[in-house]
N, C-alpha and C positions, 0 to 999 in steps of 0.2 A: 439336499445335495447342492442346491442353488447357493446356500450360505457358504458351504465349503469351497465351491468354485470361486465365489466372490472374494473370500478371504485369501485364497492362494493368489488370485489376480492382484489383490492389493499389495501383498507382500512382494510379488514380482515388480509392481509399479514402484515400490519403495526403492528397489535397486536402481532402476532407471532414474528416478528423481534425484537420488543420491549422486549419481554420476553427473547429472545436469548441474546440480548445485556446486559440485567440485569444479567443473569446467567454467561456470560463470562466476565462481568465487563469491557466492551469495549464501546467506544462512540456510542451512538445510531445511529448517522448519518452514521458512517462507515458501520455498519451492514446493514442499509437500502440501501446504494449505492451498496454494494456487492450483497445483496439480489435482487435488481433490475436487476443487470447484470445476476444473475442466472435465474431469472424469464424470462428474455428476450431469454434465450436459450430454453425454453420450446416451442415446436412447436405450441401448442394450443394458446399461447399468441400472439395476433396480433402485428404487428409493430406499434409503437406509435410514432407519430410526434406531438409535442405540438406546437401550434401556438405561434410564438415568441411574438406577441402583447399581448397574453393572459397571458404569464408568469409573467410579471411585474404587469399588471393591476389587475389580479385576486388574486395573492398570496401575494404581498407585502403590500397593504394598511392595511388590519386588523392586520398584524404582527407588522408593524411599529407603528400603533395607539396604540396597546396594550403595546408595549415597552415604548411609551411616557406616557401612562396613569399610569404606574407603577413607573415612575421616581419621586424621591423625589425632588421637585422643590427647596426647600430651600438648600439642600446639593448640588444640581446641580449648583445653582447660586454661592454658596460659593467656589466651585472648578472650576469655569468657565475657568480660564486661562489654567490650565493643560489639561482640557477637550478639549478646542479648539485647543491647541497645538497638541493633538493626533488626534482629529476628523477631523481637516482640514490639519494641517501641516504634520502629519504622513501619511495621505492618499495621499497627493500630492507627498511627498518624496518617498513613497513606489511605487506609480504608475510610477514615473520617473525611479526608480532603476529597476523595472520589465520591463519597456519599453526598457531600455538600454541593460539589459541581454537578453531579447527576441530578439532584433535586432542583438545582437552579436551571439546568438545561431542560429537564422533563418535570415540570411542577406536579403533575399527577402521579408521579412515581412515589409509592409508599416508602417511608424511611427505612423499614426493615429490608425492602428490596434494594434500596440504594446502598445500604450497609453490606448486604450480601454481594453486590457488585464490587464494592470496595475490597471485601475479603477475597473475592475471586482473583482480582488482578494485583493484589498487594505483594505477593511473594515473588521476588526475582528467582530465576532459575539458573543454577551454577552450570548446568549442562550446556545452556545456551552460550555461555561465556568461555567454556572449557577450551573450545577449539582455538580461540584467540589467546587465552592465557598460556596454553601449552606451547605455542609457537615462540613465546617471548619469556625471557628471564626477568621475573618481577621480584621485588622484595617479598620475602616469605610471609611477612605480616599481612600484606595485602591479600595474598592467595588464601592464607588461613582464615582471615575474617570473611571473605566472600564464600568460601566453602562451608564454614561453620554457620554462617547466616542462612544459607540455603537449606541446611539440615534442619534447623529449628523453625525457620519462618513458615515452612509448609504446615507444621503442626499448629502453630499459633494462628495462622490465617484460616485453616480448615476448621478449627474449633470455633472461631468467630463466625465463620460461614455457616456452620450447622446451628449455632445459636440463632443467627438471623433467619435462616430458612424455617426453623421451628417456630419462631415468633411470627413470621409472616403467614405461615399456613394456619396458625392458631389465632390470627388477627390480633396479636398482642404487641408488646413493645419490649425493648431490651433495656432494663434498668441498669445503671452503671454499677451499683453495688451488687445486684444479683448476678450481673454478667461477670464481674470480677470473681465472685465466689464460685460460680459455675466453672469459670476458666481454670481456677486452681484445682478444684475437685476433679475435673476431667483430666487435667495434666497429671496430677499425682496418681490417679487411678490407672491412667494409661501407662505410666512409668512402671507401676507395680505389676501390671499384667505382662508388659513387655519383658521385664526382668524374670518373671516366673517362666514364661515360655522359652526365653533365651537360656536360662539355667537348665531346664529340662532337656532342651535340644543339645546343649553342649555335653550333658551327661550321656545322652544316647549316642552321639556321633562316634566317639572312639570304640564303642562296642559293636558297631556295624561292620567294621573291618572290610569295607567294600567302597571303592571310590564312587561308583555310580550311586549307591544308596546314600552316601554321605552328601553328595551334591544335591540329590533329590530332596533329602530331608531338610537341608539348609534352605532350599527354595520354598518348600512348603511351610517352613517356619514363618516366613513373611505373612502368608495368608492366615496361618494360625493365630498369630499375635494380633493382627488387624481385626479378624472376625471375633476373636475372644474379647477384645476391647469393646467392639461395637455391641456384642451380645450383653456385656455387662454394663452398657450405657456409659462408658468412659471413652477417652480418646484413643481410637484405633491407630491414628497416625503416630501418637507418642509411643504407643506400644511397639509399633514397627521400628521406629527410630531407636528405641531402647534395645530391642533385640539385635538390631544391626550394629549398634555400638558394642555390645557384648561379643558378638561374633568378631568384630574387627580387633578387639583387644586379645581375643583368644586364638586368633588364626595361626599365630606363630608357635603356639604351644599345644593346642588340641587338635588342629586339622593336620592330617598327614600331608606329605609333600605332593603326592599325586592328587589329593583332594584340592589342594590350593591351585595347582596347575589346571586341572579340568574345570574346577568351579569358575575360575576366571574366564575361561573360554565360553562356558555356558551362560554366565551372567552377562558378558558383553553382547552375546547374541540376543538374549532376551531384552536387554536394554534397547538394542537397535530396533527390534521388532515392535516393542510396546510403544516407544517414543514415536516411531514412524506411523503406527496405526492410529494413535490419538490425533496427530496432525491431519492425517488423511480423512479420518472420520469427521472432524470439524469442517474440513472443506467440502466433503460430500453432503453434509447437512446445511451448509450455509446458504446455498441457493434456495432451499425450501424455507429457511428462516427469512431470507430477504423477501420472498414472495408474500409471506404472512405479514410483514410489516411495511409492505410497499405503500400503503395508504399514507404514511407519514411524509413521503416525498423524498426524492434523492438528496436535494440540497439540505433538507432538515437532518436526514440521517448522517450525511457527511459532516455537517457542522457539530452534531452531538458527538460523533465518533472522534473528530479531531480535538474537540474540547476535552473529552475524557482522556485521550492519549497525552495531550499536553499537560493536563493536571497530574497525570501519573508520573511523567518525567520530572516535572518541576518539584513535586512534593518530596521526592527523594533528596534532592539538593537542599530543600528547606529543613529536612531533618538531619542529614549527615553532618553538615558543618556546625550547627549549634550543638548537636549531641557530642561532637568531638571537642568543642571549645569549653562549653560550660562546666563539665566535670573537672576540667583542669584548672579551674579557678581555685580549687582546693589545693593548697601548697603541697601537702604530703603526696597527693596523687600526682601532681605535676613533677615532683622530684622522682617518683618511682617510675612514671610513664610520661616522658616529655611530650610536648605538643607535636602531633604528627604533621608531616609536610603537607601543605595545602594541595600539592599535586596528587598525593596519595588519596586524599579525601575526594578530589575530583574524579579520579579513576573509579573509586568505590561508588561514587554517585552516578557515574555514567554507565557502570556495569549493571544496569537494572533491566536487562532483557527478561521478559516473561515467557514461560514455556509450558511444559506438559502439565504441570499441576494446575495452572490456571485453566487450561483447556478442559482437563477432566472435570474440574469443579463446575465449569460452565455447562458441560454436557450432562452433569449429574443433577441440575436443577429439575425439580419435579415438573411434570407437564402442566399442573394446575397452578404453578407459581405465578404471582402477579408480574405481568409484562416479561414473561420468560424469554420470548423470541428477541425482544429488544435488548435484554441483558446479555444474551448469548452474542448478539451482534456487537455490542459495545465491548464485551470482553475480547472478541476476535479483533476488533479494530485496535484496541489498546495493545494487544499482544503483537499484532502485525506491525504496528508503528514502532514499538520498541525494538523488535527484531531487525527491521529495515534500517531505522535511523541510527539506533545505538549499536546493533550488532555488526553493521557494515563499517562503522567508523571507530569502533573501540580500539582497534589496533592503531589506527591513524592518531587517535587522541594520545595513546600511550607513547608513541614515538615522538609526537610533537612536544609533549611535556618532558621528554627525556628521562623517564622513570625506568625504562627497561635497563637491566644490568648488562654489562658487557659479558661476552662468553668467557668461561673460565680459561685461564692462560694455557693449561694443558688439556683442555676439553673435558675434564672430569671435576665434579664438585669436590672440594677439598675434604669435606666430611666423609663423602663416599670413598674417596681415594684412601683416606686413613683407615676407614673400615675394612676395605679390601686388603690393605697392608697387614692389619691385625689378623684377619682371617688366614691369610697366607702364612704369617709367622706362627700362628698357633698350629696350623696343619703341619708345617715343616717341623716344629718342635716335637709333635707327636710321632712323626715318622722317624726322626733321629732318635727318639727314645727307644723305639722298637728295634733299632739296629742291633742292639746288644742282646735281644731275645734269641735264645737258642733255636726256637722253632721258626719264628717269623723274621729273623735278622736278615737272611739272604734276600727275601722279597722286599723288605723295607729298604735295604741297600740299593736294590734296583730302582725303587721309586723315588729315592731321596733326590736324585739329580733333577727330576721334573719339578719337584716342590721347591728345591733351592732356586731353580731358574725363575719360577713364578714369583717367589718371595723377593728375589733380587731385582726383578723387573719392577715390582710395585715399589720397592725402597728407592730405586733410582728415579721413578716417576715423582715421588715426594721430594727428592733432593734436587733434581735438575729438570726443571720444566721444559726448557728448550730441547734438550736431547730426548726427553720423554716423548714428545710429539712425533719426532721422526721414527723412534723405536717402536712406538705403538702402531704407527701406520704400516711399518714394515711387517711387524708381527701379524697385523690384521690381514694384509695381503697374502702372506705365506700360508697362514692357517686357513683362510677362506678358500684359497687355491687348492690346498690339500683336501679340504672338505668336499669341494666341487668335483675334483678328480675321483675321490672315493665314491661320491654319489653316482657319477657316470659309470664307473666300474660295476657298482651294485645293480643298476638298471640293466646293464649289458649281461651280467651274470644271470639275472632273473629271465631276461628275454631268451637266453641261450638254453633255458630249461634246467638250470642247475640249482635253482632256488625256488621254494614254494612262496605263495603269496604272503603267508603268515610271517615267514622269515624276512621277506622284503620289507613289510610294513614295520616290523620290530626294529630292524637295522636302520631303516630310513628315519624312524622317529629318533633314534639315538643321534644320527647325524644332524637332524633339525635342532634337537635340544642343544647339541654342541655348538651349532652355528649361532643360536640365540645367546649362549654363554659367551662366545667370542665377541659378538657385537655389543653386548652389554659391558664386558670388561674393557674391551679395546676401543669402543665407540663405533658409531655407524654414522658417518658424515655424508652419506649419499643424499642427493636430492631426489625428489619424486621421479623426475625424468630418468635419473640414473638407475633408480630401482626398477623402473619398467624395462629399461635397456638390459639390465642384468637378467631380469626374468625371460626376456626374449632370447638372450645368449644361452640361458640355461636350457630353454626348449630346443634350440638349435643343437646344443651339445648332446642332449638326450637323444635326439633323432640320429645324430652321427654315431653315438655309442651303440644304438640299436642296429644301424646299418653295418658298422665295423666293430664287432665286439672285441675288446682286448683279450688276450690270453690269460693274463694273470690278474687276480684280484687282490692277493695277499699283500703285496708291497704297498699299494696305495692305502689299503685299509689300515695297515700298520702306521703309516704316516698320520692318518687321521686320529688313531687312538693315542698316539703320542703327542699330539697337539694339545 
């Protein structure tokens, strides 16, 4: 019971720390780690020792599968060369640099332990940079490379990590040739297992015919592929990534619309919980780790931590620029893929924040591993340094370099606008075709005005950007006002006892989905302050509707349906 209470308390603390991070405009992970250290000082909080085997097996599979699921496969494939140079080349180069620096700073550290430390801190985390990248419009190539790197580098770093841990516990060494062969075998075996699990799951999903079962099955597939890979002594990480990629490619054809909507909510929730708990756990255990290595002295620990962090940041620059320049000495490659802007390479180099994968790998070190507590501390110091130094300055660097793209003239991406126009035109053509149908013609004629209006609006958006901005803003105001009025009427109708709870939930969900559609199609240019103000106005309006219920619901509901 004590464990359950502690877990619930930690989840509640995650919410508070998230609000603090938002208010202070600091990386969420930094506040979580510091918050975990503060919580550990509270006498009522028990000492928490996370089982090393649980750290990787429980936390990583869903996070890796979600990252792969979101990957744009076509963009990933088109940028495969730079992605692999970062996801494999940069990982091994960084691990080597960190191992050399760690051995120089701590001479008694075995080489296998030093390589394990390098593998732990080598992979940057896309989630750590996502908050910054989402706020700015960057060239698509930069975003694709960073997202693709984070998908593969976890697999390459964790395979190197496991080889190093195995060698260290067996008092052996990692030969370059044997290590390379093992890496290839583990990778190919993991891909095969992930492909098999993914194919079986995709065969099962359409036959379940239940949204909740589909979502649950997709979630369990992450653990199934990981555990199957580990049981067969291949890369469970590559298995999870492969399964996630298969899901991502099949989501538009195999998954039902309700499964896509519900799964997105469930997966975002799990991502928040798992990410938050990993950072809190490292904070809770860090005080104990520091006590066990206190004999080294504060200045010595600070010096080793700073040296490791500095080597981690610099090694990425030392790899990115030569890895971008040297391949383009080949004329054919240079003609096909010109030299990238140095500013783009600087951003890719600076977007090297470490995150949840590194923390989980550090926590997963066996208790008997050589210098385990020191390695956990050094991993934490490197992660904290990259989050604080790079995480808080990445947006400033992007703006100073002038890489961020200006907003779209009409507020909508041209490709997206064209896609919406094609959708509206296809829908209109089908409705107009049915007008001549003797059975459905009258209904189609009634609907055709709505679809003609929608198609005409999107065509005008593509043709006249200036007028489109004003028209879109007016449409957004009118439709959202109609939806808000309908929502107030609905609540009043329910409060008056004329509608059951089940009907209220169903109709309210329809209004919510329609509001999402309106905001996506017509844009949502509110600031965070405006969103909070809108929420407050909605609460006040709901209270007023309850106090003074209107007499008629039908008129406003009709307005909403017609919007």
